[in-house]
C-alpha positions in Angstrom: -61.1 -82.3 106.8 -62.2 -82.4 103.2 -59.4 -85.0 102.5 -61.0 -87.3 105.1 -64.6 -87.0 104.2 -65.0 -85.1 100.9 -68.6 -84.0 100.7 -71.0 -84.6 103.6 -73.5 -82.7 105.7 -70.7 -81.3 107.9 -68.1 -80.4 105.2 -70.4 -79.2 102.5 -70.2 -75.6 101.6 -73.4 -73.5 101.5 -72.6 -72.3 97.9 -72.7 -75.9 96.7 -75.4 -76.8 94.3 -76.2 -80.0 96.3 -79.2 -79.5 98.6 -78.2 -79.2 102.2 -80.6 -80.8 104.6 -81.8 -78.9 107.6 -81.3 -80.2 111.1 -85.0 -81.2 111.3 -84.8 -83.1 108.0 -81.7 -85.0 109.1 -83.4 -85.9 112.4 -86.4 -87.3 110.4 -84.0 -89.4 108.3 -82.2 -90.7 111.4 -85.2 -91.3 113.7 -86.1 -94.8 112.3 -82.6 -96.0 113.2 -83.3 -95.5 116.8 -86.7 -97.2 117.0 -86.9 -100.0 119.5 -87.7 -102.6 116.9 -84.4 -101.7 115.1 -82.4 -101.6 118.3 -83.8 -105.0 119.3 -82.2 -106.5 116.2 -78.8 -105.3 117.4 -79.3 -106.5 121.0 -77.2 -109.7 120.4 -74.3 -107.6 119.0 -74.5 -105.3 122.0 -74.5 -108.2 124.5 -71.7 -110.1 122.8 -69.4 -107.1 122.8 -70.4 -106.1 126.3 -69.3 -109.6 127.4 -66.0 -109.2 125.7 -65.5 -105.9 127.3 -66.3 -107.3 130.8 -63.8 -110.2 130.2 -61.1 -107.7 129.1 -61.7 -105.5 132.1 -61.8 -108.6 134.4 -58.3 -109.5 133.2 -57.1 -105.9 133.9 -58.4 -106.1 137.5 -55.0 -107.4 138.8 -53.2 -104.3 137.6 -52.8 -101.3 139.9 -54.1 -98.9 137.2 -56.1 -99.4 134.0 -57.1 -96.7 131.6 -60.6 -97.6 130.3 -60.8 -94.9 127.6 -59.2 -97.1 124.9 -61.1 -100.3 125.6 -64.4 -98.5 125.7 -63.6 -96.7 122.4 -62.5 -100.0 120.8 -65.6 -101.8 122.0 -67.8 -99.0 120.6 -66.0 -99.3 117.3 -66.7 -103.1 117.3 -70.3 -102.5 118.0 -70.8 -99.8 115.4 -69.0 -101.8 112.7 -70.9 -105.0 113.4 -74.4 -103.5 114.0 -74.3 -100.9 111.2 -71.9 -102.2 108.6 -72.3 -106.0 109.4 -68.6 -106.5 109.6 -66.7 -107.9 112.6 -63.4 -106.1 113.0 -62.2 -107.3 116.4 -60.8 -104.0 117.5 -60.9 -104.9 121.2 -58.9 -108.1 120.5 -56.3 -106.1 118.5 -57.3 -107.6 115.2 -57.8 -104.1 113.7 -54.8 -102.5 115.4 -53.3 -101.0 112.3 -56.6 -99.2 111.4 -57.2 -98.0 115.0 -53.7 -96.7 115.4 -53.8 -94.9 112.0 -57.1 -93.4 112.8 -55.9 -92.2 116.2 -52.8 -90.7 114.7 -54.8 -89.0 111.9 -57.1 -87.5 114.5 -54.1 -86.2 116.5 -52.8 -84.4 113.3 -56.2 -83.1 112.6 -56.6 -81.6 116.1 -53.1 -80.2 115.8 -54.0 -78.5 112.6 -57.0 -76.9 114.3 -54.7 -75.2 116.8 -52.0 -74.2 114.3 -53.7 -71.4 112.4 -50.9 -71.3 109.8 -51.9 -74.8 108.6 -55.6 -73.8 108.0 -55.1 -73.0 104.3 -54.9 -76.2 102.4 -51.9 -75.1 100.3 -49.8 -74.4 103.4 -50.9 -77.6 105.1 -50.0 -79.6 102.0 -46.4 -78.2 102.3 -46.1 -79.2 105.9 -44.6 -82.3 107.5 -48.0 -83.0 109.1 -49.5 -83.6 105.7 -46.8 -85.9 104.7 -47.3 -87.8 108.0 -51.0 -88.1 107.6 -51.0 -89.5 104.0 -50.1 -93.1 105.0 -52.7 -93.1 107.7 -55.3 -91.9 105.3 -54.5 -94.7 102.9 -54.9 -97.2 105.7 -58.2 -95.8 106.8 -59.6 -95.5 103.2 -58.4 -99.1 102.5 -60.2 -100.3 105.5 -63.4 -98.5 104.4 -63.1 -100.0 101.0 -62.8 -103.5 102.4 -65.8 -103.0 104.7 -68.0 -102.0 101.7 
């Protein structure tokens, strides 16, 4: 996990000299983000992407079966990127397909690593085929993050 997000609240060790915020302190920092005045500013973004999701699902109505997990996740990614980062990525319209598929594959490998206890130590994981598989996906995800900044 450290490869993906080097030092953060979740991956930081307790022995680190950097101050670790308590849960209460983190909630105090996040609370202003969810005030109604802040959310009202993002209402247009929410409505725009909700309309796109409805249109997408309306097109899927003719099919016998539609899995809604992926469109909902892509719509959520669109909303988060535009409302928080101010960047339109068009994940629901397949404009960010490379990033989404790389992120999905990376998460598959990360979950697989959790279940394979022999890959827990970094030095063993770095010798595995899973690590070699995850590197290109990490480059794509980090490249996307750099472009968004």
